[in-house]
N, C-alpha and C positions, 0 to 999 in steps of 0.2 A: 370184594362188597363193602361200601366205606361208609358208616353213618351221616347221614349229612348233620351238623348238630349244629345249633345256637353259640354264640359267642358272645362273651363279656367283654367288654373291655376298658371298662368305664370305672373311675372313681375320683372324684372327685372332692374340694374340700371347700366348706364354708365357716367363715370363722365368726362369731356373736358380738359385737362388741360393748353390750349392753344387758343387764340382765334382767330377767323376767320379772312379772306381776307375783303376787302371792298366787292369784289363781291358776298357773300354769307351773309350780313349784309345788315343793316336795308338800308345805301345809294347806295346798288347795286340792290335793289329792284325796278323794270320796271314795271310797268303795265303803258297799251296805251288805247285808245278811244274804246269804244262799236262799231261797224261795223255793219251796216244792212242798211236797210229801213226806212224812218221819214217818211213814209203812208204805209200800209200793208190794204188790202180788209179785211169785215169779213170773216170767213170760209178757208183763205187761210191762212194768216199770211205770214211769213218770216224767213228767217237764219238770227243768231247773232252771231259773235263772238269778242273775245278779247286776248289781246295777255298778259301775265305775264312771267316775269325770273328775276332770281336773287337769287331763293333760290329755294330746292329742293322739293316737293311732294306736289304741291300748288294744294287748292281745292278752287272749285267754286258752286256756288248757284245760279243759276238767279231766279228771283222773277218778278211779273207783278202786280202793281199799278192802275186802282182798282182790289183786289184779285181776286175776281171771272169773271174776265175777258175773261179767256182761259189757255190755259192748256201750257206747256213746254215740250219737247222731249228732253230727255241727262241732264235734269236741272241743272247736275255736271261736265260737260264739257268744255271747253272752247270756243265750237261751239256746238248752242244749233239752234232749230226750235222751233217757238212760231204760236203755233194755239190762235187764238182768237174765241169764240162765236158770238152770233148775237149781234146785235146795231142796236136801232130803229134811231140813228143818225150820224153824225161823233164824234169820241169820243176820248179826247187826255187820255193820261194813259201813264207810265214810268215803262221802260224795265232797271232792277237793276240787279248786281250782287255782291254777296258778295264773299271777294276773300282773302282767310287768307293761311299762312305756318307754316311750325311745327316753323320758327325762332321765333314766332311770333307776326309775321306783319300781320296786315290785314286791309282793306279800302272797299269802297264801292262806282261803279262808277255805274251810272242813263245815262238814252237817255230817252228824252221827241221823240214822237211819234204817231200817228194820226191812228185810225180804222177807215176804213170807209163803210158805209153801201151800200149794193149795192139791191137796189127798184128794190123788187118783190122776191125776191130767200129767199126763207125760207129752211133752215137747222136743223136739231135736234138734238139732243145728239146719241151716243148710247147706249140704252136700253137694259139691261141684268145685271143679277148679276155678285156681286164678293163681300168676294172671291166663290171660284164655287171650290168644293171636286173635287179631282184625278179621284176618278171614276164613275162619273157623269157628266150630258150633257145640256146643257142649250140653250133656244134660245136667239138672240138678233138680234136685231134690230134696224133700222134709218128710219126719216121719212124724205123727201126731196119735194117742195114746188116749184113754179113760171118757172118751165119750162119743156120741155116736150122731152121724148128719152134718160131718166135718164139709165144711165148702172153703175152696182155696181160689185166690185172686191174687196173679203172679204180677209184677209191675218191675218198669227199671225208671233210674232219672238220672241223667235228663231223658227224656220220654223218646227222643229221635235217637239215643245209645245206640238201641239196635232190637230187633227182634223178639217176640216172643209166642214160640207154635203152645198149645193145649193151654192157655194160661190157666185152665180152671179143677186143674188136677195137682195131683201130690207131687208127680214129677211133669219137671217142662225141659225144654230145650231153650239153650238164647244164644241168636247168633248177633256180634257186636256190627255195629256200622259202621261207615268209614270213618265218617265225623270222631268216633269215639278213640279214634288212634293217640297211641301215647298220654291217656286219660283216665281216671278211675269213675268207674260204674257202680251205681247200687240197686244190686240186685235183691228185691223186698217181696214180700210173699206176707197177705192176709188172711187170718185163718175162723172161720166161726165153725159155733157149734152148736147143738141143740142145750149143750147144759151152760154153756160158757162163754161171756160176751167176746170180739173181735181181739187178736192180737197180731201184733206186728213181725217179722223174724227180719233179717236186713242181711246183707253178704255184700262185702265191698271187691269187684274185678277190677284188677289190672289190665289194660288194653296197653301195651307196648309198642312205642311207634316202629314204622316197617323200615327194614334196612336195606337203603336206595342210593345209589350214588347222586353226590348233587355238589354244591355249593353254597355253604355255609354262611352267613350274613357278619358282618364286624358292628357291632351295636359301637355307637358312638355319642358324646354327649356336650353339648357348650352350657355354663352359665354367666348370666350377664355380668355377673361380679361375683367377687370371691367373699367379701367383708358385707354382711348384710343387719338389719336392724329385726329385734323378734319381732314379729307380730306382723311384721310388713312383707309383702309376698315377695317372692324370688322366682325367677323367670329362668325353665329352662330347656334346652332346644334336642330336639332329636336332629342328629345327622348321619344315619344308621345308615351303612350302605349294602346290598347283597351281588351279586355277579349273577344270579339269574335276573336280576331286574327286583325294580324299588317293590312293587308289587305281592314280590313273593315274601314281604315282610306281613305275617298277620298278626302279628302282637307284639305290644312293646308293655314289657314291667318297669318299676322303677322303683327302688327301695329307696328313699330319702334320705335315711337313718341309718343307713348299715351299722350292723353289729356280729363281728361273728359269732358271740356267746346265745345271740337270737336267732343266728342266720338269715335269708333272703326272708324279708317281708313286704310281698308287693303291694304296694296303691292299686284300688282298685278305680279307676277312673268310671265313666257312662261310656266312655271311646276307648274302645282297647287300644286303638292307633294314636292315641294321644300323643300328640309329638311337639307340641310346647305348652306344658302344663305347669302353671304359677303353685309353688306350696306355699305355706306360713307354717314356722318354727313359731315354738310358743316357751320353746327352752335356750339359751343358750349354749357354747359351745363348740368347737371341733364335729363337722357332721361330714360324713361319711356318703356320698350317692354313687348306688352299683344301677345299671342299667341293662336289661334283657331284650337282644331282640331275638326273638321266635319265626323261623319259618312256615312255610306250610306242611311241614312233618310233623310238627310241632314237638320238636324232639326239645329234652332236658339232661340237662350234662351241668356240674356243678361249673358257679361266680366266681373266680378268682381277683380276689383285692390286690391292687396295685399300688395304692397308696398307702401309707402308714399314718394311723390318725397322731396329730399334730404335727408335721411336717409344713 
């Protein structure tokens, strides 16, 4: 049996002939402070945000120091939630966000916080397997001690990612749906007790794609011109093919300024099958464009680059 995989076979170059205005360059890149609580309680956490402007397609990466203190929900967005694990005493930590842009700008912002201990309360992490095959079921559980009258509510995101049995106990069974193949699922439990307010625990479950025979698509694209002016729209055209038929291509992902150091960063249009996108650049320079064509199995493989910048 051979995996049916996506193919990436496009690297285009755009060379801009003029300089950009101050609002798109380094002088116009503006990043605010991290906003959020200075003190959070173990198990409960808080929401943090940061504002950045002055360039297009800004990237975010939130992290915590010490690294094993907890987890972020939506770590690649300007607004994130941090869920700390238990601490034996009040613990000093630093929430940081790495910010970068296609224009080559990058910086890091940090904020000192304190994670407070709640005396007598003891919650564990969600226990259970990850990854989990799409044709399997598994039991997930969590321990809660230090109070009475515990209530549990299990959910998953996306909502159609699978089925949860017995969603109001400390143990539940989860079965992924066929729509979740080749993707990550958030399994969450909300816990209430008679002495403490509600808190949440989250586990990321990876569901690998099925191994089936098939014919992979071939990603191909065309561009109207290879020299363009900053701030003017540049039209691209998808001409990808699939031996199983064009209808087998279910999603196209474009990276209009691919950089190996940052990896593939997909532009997310309203239409996942956008075949004729128009992209506006705010910085001059050589641009490398890559396209992913994804088939109905939603397989994901590395995306080789075939053109060197500067050619």
